[in-house]
C-alpha positions in Angstrom: 10.7 173.8 -75.0 10.5 176.0 -72.2 14.1 175.7 -71.1 16.4 178.8 -72.3 18.7 176.4 -74.0 21.1 179.2 -75.2 21.7 179.9 -71.4 23.1 176.3 -71.2 26.0 177.1 -73.5 29.4 177.1 -71.5 27.6 175.9 -68.3 29.7 173.6 -66.3 28.1 172.9 -63.1 25.5 170.5 -64.4 26.6 166.8 -64.0 23.7 165.1 -65.2 20.5 165.8 -67.7 17.3 164.0 -67.9 15.5 164.6 -71.4 12.0 163.4 -70.9 8.6 163.2 -72.9 7.9 162.8 -76.6 8.2 166.7 -76.9 12.1 165.9 -77.1 12.8 165.6 -80.9 15.2 166.9 -83.6 14.1 170.4 -83.0 15.0 170.6 -79.2 18.2 168.5 -79.8 19.3 171.1 -82.5 19.0 173.8 -79.9 21.1 171.5 -77.2 23.7 170.8 -79.9 25.9 173.6 -79.2 26.0 173.0 -75.3 26.6 169.2 -75.8 29.0 169.6 -78.3 31.2 171.6 -76.2 30.4 170.1 -72.8 33.2 168.3 -71.1 31.9 167.6 -67.4 28.4 166.0 -68.0 28.7 162.6 -66.2 25.1 161.2 -67.0 22.4 161.5 -69.9 19.1 160.1 -69.9 16.6 159.8 -72.5 12.9 158.9 -71.1 10.1 158.5 -73.3 11.5 160.8 -76.1 11.3 160.9 -79.7 14.8 160.1 -79.9 15.8 158.6 -83.4 18.5 158.2 -85.9 18.3 161.9 -87.1 18.3 163.4 -83.7 21.0 160.9 -82.4 23.5 162.0 -85.3 23.5 165.6 -83.5 24.8 164.0 -80.6 27.9 162.6 -82.2 30.1 165.6 -81.2 28.9 165.2 -77.9 29.6 161.3 -77.3 32.9 161.5 -79.1 34.5 164.3 -77.2 32.9 164.0 -73.6 35.1 162.1 -71.3 33.4 162.7 -68.1 30.5 160.5 -69.2 29.6 157.7 -66.9 25.9 157.0 -67.3 24.0 156.6 -70.6 20.2 155.6 -70.2 17.8 155.0 -73.1 14.7 154.0 -71.4 11.4 153.8 -73.3 11.9 155.7 -76.6 9.9 154.2 -79.1 11.7 155.3 -82.1 15.2 153.9 -81.0 16.3 151.2 -83.4 19.3 149.6 -84.8 20.6 152.5 -86.8 20.2 154.7 -83.8 21.7 152.3 -81.6 25.0 151.7 -83.6 25.2 155.4 -84.2 25.5 156.2 -80.7 27.7 153.4 -79.5 30.0 153.6 -82.4 30.4 157.3 -81.3 31.2 156.4 -77.8 33.8 153.6 -78.9 35.7 156.4 -81.0 36.0 158.1 -77.8 39.2 156.5 -76.5 38.9 158.6 -73.1 35.2 157.6 -72.2 34.8 155.7 -69.1 31.3 154.8 -69.2 29.9 153.0 -66.3 26.3 152.5 -66.5 24.4 151.5 -69.6 20.6 151.2 -69.8 18.5 150.1 -72.8 14.8 149.5 -72.1 12.5 148.9 -74.7 8.8 149.4 -74.4 6.2 146.5 -75.7 5.2 149.1 -78.1 7.2 151.3 -80.5 6.8 153.7 -83.7 9.8 151.9 -85.2 10.9 148.4 -85.8 12.8 148.3 -82.6 16.2 146.5 -81.7 16.8 143.6 -83.9 18.7 140.1 -82.8 21.6 141.2 -85.1 22.0 144.7 -83.1 21.7 142.6 -79.9 25.2 141.3 -80.9 26.5 144.8 -81.6 25.4 145.7 -78.3 27.1 142.7 -76.6 30.4 143.6 -78.5 30.2 147.0 -77.3 29.9 145.7 -73.6 33.0 143.6 -74.3 34.7 146.6 -75.6 34.0 148.8 -72.7 35.4 147.1 -69.7 34.7 150.2 -67.5 31.3 148.9 -67.5 29.9 147.9 -64.0 26.1 148.1 -64.8 24.1 147.0 -67.6 20.4 146.8 -68.1 19.2 145.3 -71.4 15.4 144.8 -71.7 15.2 144.3 -75.3 12.1 142.6 -77.0 14.4 140.6 -79.4 16.7 139.5 -76.8 16.7 135.6 -77.4 18.8 132.8 -76.2 21.3 133.6 -78.8 21.7 137.0 -77.7 22.2 135.9 -74.2 24.8 133.8 -75.0 26.7 136.3 -76.9 26.4 138.5 -73.9 27.6 135.6 -71.7 31.0 135.4 -73.7 31.3 138.8 -72.8 30.6 138.3 -69.3 33.3 135.3 -68.8 36.1 137.4 -70.2 38.7 138.4 -67.3 38.3 142.0 -68.4 34.5 142.1 -67.5 33.7 144.2 -64.3 30.0 144.0 -64.5 28.6 143.8 -60.9 25.0 144.2 -61.7 23.2 142.6 -65.0 19.7 143.3 -65.6 18.2 141.4 -68.7 14.7 140.8 -70.5 13.6 139.6 -73.6 12.5 136.3 -75.0 15.1 134.1 -74.0 14.6 130.8 -71.9 16.3 128.3 -70.1 19.3 127.8 -72.9 20.0 131.6 -72.0 20.3 131.1 -68.3 22.3 128.1 -68.9 24.7 130.3 -70.8 25.0 132.8 -67.9 25.5 129.8 -65.6 28.3 128.7 -67.7 29.8 132.3 -68.1 29.5 132.7 -64.2 31.9 129.7 -64.0 34.8 132.1 -64.5 33.2 135.4 -64.0 34.5 137.1 -60.8 32.7 140.5 -60.9 28.7 140.1 -61.0 27.1 140.4 -57.8 23.4 140.9 -58.8 21.4 139.4 -61.8 17.8 141.0 -62.4 15.7 138.8 -65.0 12.4 140.0 -66.3 10.1 140.3 -69.4 10.4 136.5 -70.2 7.9 133.9 -69.9 9.9 130.8 -70.6 11.8 129.9 -67.8 11.4 126.5 -65.7 13.5 125.3 -62.9 16.3 123.8 -65.2 17.8 127.2 -65.9 17.6 128.5 -62.5 19.1 124.9 -61.1 22.3 125.8 -63.8 22.7 129.0 -61.9 22.3 127.5 -58.5 24.9 124.7 -59.1 27.6 127.2 -60.5 27.2 129.2 -56.9 26.8 126.1 -54.6 29.2 123.6 -56.4 28.2 120.8 -59.0 28.8 118.2 -56.1 30.0 118.0 -52.7 33.8 117.6 -53.5 36.2 119.7 -52.1 37.3 120.8 -55.6 33.8 121.8 -56.7 33.2 124.0 -53.7 36.4 125.9 -54.0 36.2 126.5 -57.8 32.5 127.5 -57.8 31.3 131.1 -58.0 31.8 133.2 -54.9 30.7 136.7 -56.1 27.0 136.3 -57.4 24.8 137.2 -54.4 21.8 137.1 -55.9 19.4 136.5 -58.7 16.1 138.1 -58.9 13.5 136.9 -61.4 10.2 138.6 -61.6 6.9 137.2 -60.5 5.9 137.0 -64.3 9.2 135.5 -65.7 9.3 132.8 -62.9 5.8 131.7 -62.9 6.7 128.4 -64.0 9.6 128.3 -61.4 9.2 126.6 -58.3 8.9 129.1 -55.1 11.7 127.4 -53.3 14.2 127.5 -56.2 13.2 131.5 -56.7 14.0 131.9 -52.9 17.2 130.3 -53.2 18.5 132.4 -55.9 17.3 135.6 -54.3 19.2 134.6 -51.3 22.3 133.1 -52.4 24.6 135.1 -50.0 24.8 138.5 -48.4 28.8 138.1 -47.9 31.5 139.5 -49.8 33.4 137.0 -52.2 36.3 136.0 -49.4 33.6 135.5 -46.6 31.4 133.3 -49.0 34.4 131.1 -49.9 35.4 130.8 -46.4 31.9 129.8 -45.3 31.9 126.9 -48.1 35.2 125.8 -47.0 34.0 125.3 -43.5 30.9 123.8 -44.6 32.8 121.2 -46.4 35.4 120.7 -43.6 33.1 120.5 -40.7 31.1 117.9 -42.8 34.1 115.7 -43.4 36.1 116.6 -40.3 37.2 113.1 -39.8 38.7 112.4 -43.3 40.2 115.5 -44.8 42.8 113.8 -47.0 40.8 114.9 -50.3 41.8 118.4 -49.5 45.6 117.6 -50.4 47.1 120.8 -48.8 50.6 122.0 -49.1 52.7 121.3 -45.9 53.1 125.1 -45.2 49.4 125.5 -45.4 48.7 123.0 -42.9 49.0 125.4 -39.6 46.5 127.6 -41.7 44.1 124.8 -41.7 44.5 124.0 -37.9 44.2 127.6 -37.4 41.0 128.0 -39.4 39.3 124.9 -37.7 40.2 126.2 -34.3 38.5 129.7 -35.0 35.5 128.3 -37.1 34.6 125.3 -34.6 36.5 125.7 -31.4 38.4 123.2 -29.5 35.8 120.4 -30.3 36.1 120.5 -33.7 40.3 121.1 -33.5 40.1 117.7 -31.1 37.9 116.0 -33.8 40.4 116.8 -36.6 43.6 115.9 -34.6 42.1 112.8 -33.2 41.1 111.0 -36.5 43.5 108.4 -37.8 43.0 109.5 -41.5 44.1 112.8 -40.9 47.3 112.1 -39.1 49.4 110.8 -42.0 48.3 114.1 -43.7 49.1 116.2 -40.8 51.9 115.0 -38.9 53.7 112.3 -41.1 55.8 111.8 -44.1 55.8 115.3 -44.7 59.3 117.4 -44.6 59.6 120.7 -42.9 59.6 123.8 -45.0 63.4 124.2 -44.1 64.0 120.7 -45.5 62.3 121.4 -48.5 64.1 124.4 -49.2 67.4 122.6 -48.7 66.1 119.8 -50.8 65.8 121.9 -53.8 69.0 123.6 -53.4 70.8 120.1 -53.0 68.9 118.9 -56.3 69.6 122.2 -58.2 73.5 121.5 -57.1 73.4 117.8 -58.2 72.1 118.6 -61.5 74.9 121.4 -62.2 77.5 118.5 -61.0 76.2 116.2 -63.4 76.7 118.9 -66.2 80.3 119.6 -64.7 80.9 115.8 -64.7 80.0 115.6 -68.3 81.7 118.4 -69.2 85.1 117.2 -67.6 84.6 113.8 -69.1 84.2 115.2 -72.5 87.6 117.1 -71.9 89.4 114.1 -70.7 88.3 112.4 -73.6 89.5 115.0 -75.9 92.5 115.2 -74.5 93.4 111.6 -74.6 92.6 111.8 -78.2 94.9 114.7 -78.8 97.8 112.8 -76.6 97.4 109.5 -78.7 97.4 111.6 -81.9 100.7 113.0 -80.8 102.0 109.7 -80.0 101.3 108.5 -83.4 102.9 111.5 -85.2 106.0 111.0 -82.9 106.2 107.3 -84.0 105.9 108.1 -87.7 108.5 110.6 -87.4 111.1 108.2 -85.9 110.1 105.6 -88.7 110.3 107.8 -91.1 114.0 109.1 -89.8 115.0 105.4 -89.5 114.0 104.7 -93.1 116.0 107.5 -94.4 119.0 106.3 -92.5 118.4 102.8 -93.9 118.4 104.4 -97.4 121.8 106.4 -96.8 123.7 103.1 -95.7 122.2 101.4 -98.8 123.4 104.3 -100.9 126.8 104.1 -99.3 127.2 100.6 -99.7 126.2 100.6 -103.4 128.7 103.6 -104.1 131.4 101.3 -102.6 130.5 98.2 -104.5 130.7 100.3 -107.7 134.1 102.0 -106.9 135.7 98.7 -106.0 136.3 97.3 -109.7 137.2 100.6 -110.6 140.2 100.6 -108.5 141.1 97.3 -109.2 141.2 97.7 -112.8 143.3 100.8 -112.3 146.0 99.1 -110.2 145.9 96.5 -112.8 146.4 98.8 -115.4 149.4 100.5 -113.6 151.0 97.3 -113.0 150.8 96.3 -116.7 152.6 99.8 -117.3 155.1 98.9 -115.0 155.8 95.6 -116.6 156.2 97.1 -119.9 158.5 99.7 -118.8 160.7 97.0 -117.1 160.7 94.9 -120.5 162.1 97.9 -122.7 164.9 98.2 -120.4 
């Protein structure tokens, strides 16, 4: 190496570094190790046709763990890169919580000194992509990237945290892999461009699957509005698309040039213009119907607006049996008040029932008290009567005895 490596230590003006040619190996990276380990401003690093391998990649661990400014990592045409190399580099980046990597490229050549990147490592790369939501550009041209690997990558793409706008893939996948991507595009809202190369097993089946997702599965309103509005083009290389029809390839390359919002508006207008005499399937909320009239007027002019209004099938949807927003608002308030009144009525009824039970209980207790008092008075009267009955013979006997004594006294005289 002719570059004075020691002079780089402490340099802060360098924002990107390209390491190229097979003369770049362990010895050269050893010289760069001190600079990279202390660097916190390098935003991009590219290894192009170097002898980067597992031992030399270990020298970069401190750099990948400690650099928070890194935005681009490019591993292109490095014949000695294998599973262990990839796992070591990506594992170090994952340990860097402050890293916000935006571009990640892995490009394998057809010839390599090592075994290359295996199918299991492709799964690890897909996991890395899913755990790095800051990624916006991903390029994976890997010899062992098959339908299974594309399926794992598609599971990442369909997630709500995916921010990838440009996806470039190549390998040995076929239509099943394309259909996995098509399934992911049903929920993905970030991808703008897909570039497919280095595969020879594609047919119209895979391409039609993607085209249906962006155009809609059928001609219904729901299908049009729920289709993918972000994808703008799918470029398939001549070699990969040799078995596909030219019209399909052209259709995929020129899906749209507009932003997602305008793309959705275009789909909506195509459906409305085609079904202007009967838009009952749209089922818009009453508050949005003025927006529909304004949209038709701005897109199709007075003639389209007149066709919309004169149709008898549209009249019930637009003008009849639909309460005004103020009435809807008041109705909701009345329904809420009615429910509250029902609750209050139930509480009042329950309170009245409990009060009646308490009164009945008090009345019963009062009646029992009166009965007990009368019973006690009767018992007292009975006791007095018995006492009189018992005392009457005693008094009579006493009087008779007194009378007898008086007679005795008279006889002695």
